[in-house]
SERO-940503 format. One record per residue (C-alpha): residue in one letter; x, y, z. Coordinates in pm, whole numbers, plus 50000, padded with zeros to 5 digits. Example, Ala and Ser with C-alpha at 12.3 -4.5 7.8 and 13.67 -1.06 7.14 Angstrom:
2
A512304955050780/S513674989450714/
end
This chain:
614
X500005000050000/X501415034049902/X502415057150186/X500105087050240/X501475119350099/X502055150250312/X500055180950211/X501745198649923/X502335236249942/X503355245749589/X503675282649678/X506895275549869/X508665258849576/X507495285649337/X508725312649577/X512165296149592/X512285294649212/X511305331449190/X514075340149439/X516625321349226/X515555340648918/X515765373949103/X519255366249239/X520615354748901/X519055384348720/X520595408248973/X524035392448928/X523705394448549/X522645430948546/X524585446448833/X527665424448784/X528175436548428/X529475468848282/X528455490747991/X525095492047817/X522315466747826/X523795447347533/X527155443547709/X525425432048027/X523215406547852/X525665392547599/X527315358847679/X530875351347577/X531035333947240/X533755310747116/X536315313946839/X534125295746592/X531255320346638/X532745354246715/X536475352146643/X539125363846888/X542785372046940/X545845352046847/X549465355146956/X552445336946807/X555075326347060/X558525321246907/X560615295747098/X564115303647218/X565995275347387/X567175283947738/X570425264747682/X571685288247417/X571115288747043/X570255252047012/X567265243746797/X564195234047006/X563435197146992/X560035183146903/X559665169447258/X560365203847408/X557815220147178/X555135194747264/X555835198147638/X555625235947609/X552365233447410/X550845210847675/X551835234247963/X550575265147778/X547295247347701/X546885238748071/X547635274748168/X545095288647925/X542355264548032/X543335270648395/X541985306048346/X538515292448260/X536485270748020/X537455292347724/X538065265547459/X541275282447353/X543305268047067/X546985260647128/X548845245546835/X552475240746729/X553275258346404/X556485249046227/X559595240246428/X559715269346673/X556305286546701/X553265280546919/X550065298546823/X547605306347103/X544095318347016/X541525330447268/X537915340347195/X536805376347227/X538705408847245/X542435412347304/X543525401547650/X546845412947796/X547125379647975/X547465362447639/X550975376347593/X551905364747943/X550845328847879/X554205321947715/X556155333648016/X558605306848126/X557495310548490/X560655298248661/X560135303949032/X563055309949269/X563155318649639/X566315338649713/X567535356350028/X567975393949981/X571605404250041/X571295441149959/X568775465149813/X568855499949668/X566465523649498/X566085522149122/X567695554248994/X565885549748665/X562645558148849/X563725594648864/X564745596348500/X561825607748281/X563365590947980/X563465557148147/X560615534348251/X561065519848595/X558115496648586/X558555467848821/X557475442548562/X558615436548212/X556185428847934/X554795394847998/X555695394548367/X553175395548651/X553475426848863/X553105430649235/X551395463949178/X548185471749001/X549705498448779/X552915505448594/X553775535248815/X557045531049009/X556845525649380/X559365530849656/X558355500649856/X558045463549802/X555285447149999/X554665410650056/X554205383650313/X555415348650367/X553585330750642/X552575296350762/X549095282150747/X548435295451097/X548575333551074/X549125336651446/X552505319751424/X554045346751208/X554185384151253/X553225406950967/X555865412750706/X557885444450733/X558195468950449/X561765472950326/X563115507650268/X565405512349969/X568815524050058/X571585538749854/X574305520150039/X575125483750082/X573585465850376/X575905459950663/X577425425750674/X576295416850321/X578465391150155/X580035400049823/X578915382149513/X581115353049415/X582935352949087/X580655341848807/X581165308148645/X579655313348304/X579015291947999/X581285296547695/X578635314747492/X577955338847784/X581695344847820/X581875353847451/X578985378647482/X580515393247798/X583815398847620/X581965417747346/X580285440347605/X583645446147777/X585145456847444/X582195480547387/X582625497147729/X586425496947733/X588775477547958/X589355506848195/X585625512848251/X585035475648290/X587765472648552/X586505503148743/X582925490348746/X584045455948857/X585965471449147/X582915489549289/X581885475049625/X578575493549670/X575975511549457/X577485542949309/X575925575849420/X576375600449135/X575425629749361/X578465621949576/X580765611949287/X579695631948978/X582875622348790/X581735585948789/X578565595648603/X580775604848307/X582955574048353/X580065549648341/X577885567148081/X578575538747838/X576275516548045/X573335538447937/X573675525047581/X573635488347676/X570645468047565/X568805444547802/X570485415347624/X573905430647695/X572975438848055/X572055402248106/X575665390748060/X577175415948304/X578465402648638/X575875405348914/X577945431349101/X577905454548798/X574175450548749/X573645460649111/X576255487949165/X575995508048841/X572935531348849/X572695532548470/X571665495748483/X568035504148559/X565165481448651/X563675487448309/X566695470748150/X566885443348412/X563215434348369/X563585432547992/X566505408248002/X565915376147804/X563935350347996/X566285326548178/X568985352648238/X569005345248614/X567725309548604/X570965294648737/X570055285849095/X573705283049203/X574635319049116/X573765351449287/X571525374549086/X570095409449060/X566385415949006/X563855443449069/X560655448449259/X558525480049233/X561125507949238/X563705486549419/X566805468449293/X567795437249488/X571055417749510/X570015381949574/X571715351049707/X571665316749542/X568235300449509/X567545274349776/X563855267649697/X562645263249338/X559355261849152/X559765224049120/X559385222049499/X555815235649470/X553085209249467/X550055232249440/X549415268849367/X546055286249402/X544775321849412/X542515335749681/X541635365949892/X543485372350217/X540915372550497/X542835399050692/X543405426050430/X540995415550153/X543745414949887/X544355388249623/X547215364449701/X548795332949560/X549065303849806/X551765277449764/X552025242349902/X555285222649879/X556345186849825/X557815169850130/X561445177350035/X560495212049912/X558735218650243/X561935210350429/X563955233650205/X561415261650252/X561485257550630/X565315257550631/X565355289150417/X563025307650654/X565055295550954/X568225309050796/X566565342150709/X564995345851053/X568275337951234/X566625336051573/X565155370751533/X568565387651565/X568905399351203/X565835389051008/X566265390750633/X563945393550338/X563255364250109/X562525374349751/X560005355249543/X561525357449195/X559525348148886/X561775347448580/X563485381848595/X561135399548838/X560805400749217/X557115395549276/X557325399149653/X560115403949909/X558775399250264/X560855400450579/X560805366550751/X559755371151113/X559385334851215/X560415300251104/X557685288650868/X556945251150870/X553805254350654/X552675268650324/X553835301150166/X551775330650049/X552785355049776/X551065387949836/X551045422449682/X548475444649517/X547465417849266/X544305420649065/X542125389849040/X543345381548688/X547015386448785/X546685363349086/X544875336848880/X547465338648602/X550405335848842/X548785306349021/X548145289548686/X551755294448577/X553145280448900/X550635251848916/X551595237048579/X555345243348603/X557975262048406/X558275259348031/X561305240847891/X561795269547645/X561645307047657/X559265324247416/X559215357947253/X555675370947211/X554655386646883/X551975413546857/X548435401546922/X546235399946615/X542475398246578/X541075368546388/X537655363746233/X535225336646335/X536235302446204/X532625293846126/X530925327646124/X527625342146229/X525775322545958/X526485290046146/X525215305446470/X522065316646293/X521665281846145/X522085266446491/X519545290146642/X517135282546358/X517555245046406/X517005248646781/X513945270346723/X512405245646477/X513065216446710/X511605234947006/X508555245146802/X507905209046697/X508175197547060/X505695224347170/X503215216546888/X503325179346959/X502955185947332/X499835207147281/X498405181847037/X498955151947263/X498745167047613/X496565198247564/X496725217347896/X499735197148007/X501485209547694/X501385244247848/X503315230748145/X505935217447905/X506225250347718/X506545271548034/X509075247248183/X511265248447870/X510995286247867/X512115288648230/X514975264248163/X516055285347867/X516135317348074/X518095299748349/X520595286548096/X521005320847938/X521675338148270/X524055310348372/X525985314748047/X526535351648120/X527565345548481/X529895316248401/X531485336948124/X532375363848379/X533435340848662/X535325312348494/X535705324648137/X533235299747988/X532645306547619/X529795292747414/X530965275347099/X528885256546845/X529715224247029/X528445238847356/X525345250947178/X524785215047064/X525065203747427/X522215226847527/X520065214147239/X520665177947345/X519555187547696/X516145196647554/X515645159947471/X516505150147828/X513995175747958/X511265163147722/X511855127347840/X511185137348200/X507825152248095/X506795120147923/X507775099348227/X505755121048463/X502625124548249/X502435087748152/X502845078148517/X499955101948592/X497775083948339/X498625050548496/X497495062948836/X494185075248694/X493635042048512/X493925024948849/X490895044548963/X492375074249146/X491155109649101/X493455134548919/X494005153549244/X495235122849432/X497015108549125/X499355138849084/X501385134049408/X501475096149367/X502635098949007/X505295123949113/X506735100549379/X507075071849132/X508245092948836/X510735112549047/X513005082549092/X513185075948720/X513745112848639/X516595115648892/X518185083348767/X518035094448404/X519505128748480/X522195113448701/X523315090948417/X523435121248185/X525465140748442/X527925112048487/X528375108948113/X528945146448083/X531465146248371/X533455117248226/X533455133147883/X534575166348033/X537565151948219/X538845129147941/X538335152347644/X539825184947522/X538765214547311/X535235217247178/X534215182947312/X534995195747660/X532715225547596/X529935202247477/X530175181447794/X530225212248020/X527165227247852/X525255194247871/X526035190848242/X524975226448325/X521715223248130/X520905189948299/X521365204848647/X519145234448560/X516505210748424/X516395193348761/X515915227048931/X512895234248710/X511495199148761/X511495201849141/X510655238549184/X508135243848902/X506815212848728/X505495193849029/X504145224849214/X502355237948905/X500855203548842/X499555203449198/X497845236849136/X496365224848805/X494995193448971/X492835215749193/X491215233548896/X488035223548715/X489755225548374/X492065197448475/X489045174248513/X487915180548155/X489155153447913/X489255178547625/X491245204747818/X493555185248044/X495045163147774/X494315131747972/X491585123347717/X490165088547730/X491925081448056/X489545105248235/X486535093348033/X487105057048121/X487975061548488/X485455049048749/X482725074248829/X483225069849202/X486215086449371/X486725055149580/X490085038349572/X490445003749413/X490574988449759/X487245004349852/X485684992849525/X486704957249599/X485234959249949/X481864971249814/X481724944549541/X478994917949610/X480204883749705/X480044856749441/X477674828149499/
end
């Protein structure tokens, strides 16, 4: 015997559905910028709207060797992971020729696209000395703390006289806030001098050429400097070292570390624009810049390969975007040892610079031994923090890349294919609606309204997902939404046919609706669960447009379940209480209502009142 059903209050479910619509609509409208079209337009894929493409030209980090096919494929895979780590954008990453990788993203030009090819070699180095960047006071020089393609610890390109950051364990209470270093024009007391460079033969050749360009006397004088030169105190040296002003970033890269640090004409602008990999040798001291500050750095004792996980988030204390790092077991030990060395029992705490390629992203003062995770902080924007986390998560590239200018590309399929897809979807939807009204009459209206609500939910979700995770709608994703219409139509058929079965058994329409819902609900949930599992498996094992198809199918299936539970059953409960629902011509139940027993008694009651056979 079926369990008695609790009284149904459809107004509650309908109120929840209305609240969901209001919340989503508010996010869509108030979360967007520009006019109404910009606020209500979802992000479309390369095949429908076109986008931006950048060609990355490979340059081997080991010199002028030709990149191998294995290196190019590894680089392509890492870049593809980085791009998709920024969202479900269905970007295209392909190898072109022997030394180029072409990256294409949908939509308008994105500055992050040029940064995707950044090598992203992470180094943690103790700060030995620091001084202000003299180029920051020269109007003809740019003292931006980040070179093109490098993440910046500040939100703008304006120079800054401080470098902020923090490195702390998982428990914030176990570490004091990071101090803010003050640039100084003199060497720090007790700083150890840089060791003599041990350079590769090709670097030695380039260095000899730079020495010849400057002159042996100037070279020897610069090499003998023990601290940053102050031209205001020694104006004659400004004339002596003026040749350094004409050096290119490539030539600056081969200078000894002491020259890069002590000669003011070697500005942060030149240091940041050095070729990628210029300070990748972990066993050599290096010079790099933060915002308005030039640092002399010790050898690297913790590397990017020691990082097991990188993620972006908002610091709960100051509300700023940060990048959180977790280490492998051996890397965790090295990180703890580095902080112990920098802390030195609190007697002379030092800064530890977080160096990404040629740039100091953060340089916090270590104020406790840190046995836990690390946090890279600064005035990151959301996109900068996400990009940096993506770069560190998937590792450094085996090659350095030179980014070409971004170019706009037209849609690979064009608007005609989108119009054709919309037309096909419209025709299919129209046929479903016509058949539903023909076969189910009043119940067909429930189908039409449900599909309309699902469509509005899907549309608003597309806009929100495009803003939050970069989801772009391609033709494949559009196909996923169309397929979901079939899944939604199946759930209608299951429910309505179960309703007819209940009425055939002698129950009234009002009592048959909740009973039919209980029995049909299991089948509907099972069918949608299978669809969701298939979409999830397809999403995780596929790439490109197939991934977009699976994602769209999964989202649409979830939204269909929302409409089923919060609209379809409540509205059917309301219809069952109306007189029109009892009319065979109006309700769509047809002969089922005409042939049902005239009494409202249950089958069990009918059997009890049946006369006994002789």
